[in-house]
C-alpha positions, 0 to 999 in steps of 0.5 A: 471204746475208751483208750485202754490206758485211760486213767481212773480219774476220768471214769470214777464216780466223784460224788460219793456218799461216805459214812462216818464211823460214829454213825449208828447202824440204824441211820445207815440202814434207814438212809444210806443204803436205801438212798444210794442203792449200792452194796457197799459204802466207804467209811471216812474220818472227819478229814475224809481219810478212808477208814474202811467200808461197810457192806450189806453183806457185812451187816447180814453176816453179822446176824448169822451165827457161824454154826448156821453157816456150816449147815447144809440143810436149813429147811428145819429153820422156820424163824430166824431169831438172830435177825430179830436180835440184830434189829433190836441191837442196831440202835446201839451199834455203830458203823465202826462195829460192822465195817471192814478194812478197805483192803483194795484201793486204787490211785487216780492215775492207775491205768483203767485196765489194771483196775479192771483186772483187780476188781474182777480178780478180787470179786469186789463190788467196787473199788475206792479211789484214794489220793496219796494221803488216803483221802477218798476221791471217788469210786469205781463200780462195774456200772462205771466200767460197763457204761463208761469204758465198754460202751464209752 
């Protein structure tokens, strides 16, 4: 097993596709999520500085009205018009309209154990690794934790 004081920079995924906040949602759905096969992707500006994240869950939640989320029994709903509306509007929508703030990030020198607790405690699908200038350096997911740390 890898030394528990191992640093993130040794374990993070360095080649990460990041999205521009000016991309259309159509392009993201057609290309980014289908190619990357990840639950969320970082959003950066032209200088590579992290602006937020966009997740599959954010996109799906955008199509579900709040009142639907309050219902216990959904058996009476046969069709779902809000999804159809989202599909009609996706060409007009940009990443910046759907992205969320990147509330959690790690520095490359953070001890791996600290990151692991952070990612589990906050139920994060991934954790962005950023430099002191907030530029994206990499990403850590559960896959990296399991394959590189537990089975390293």
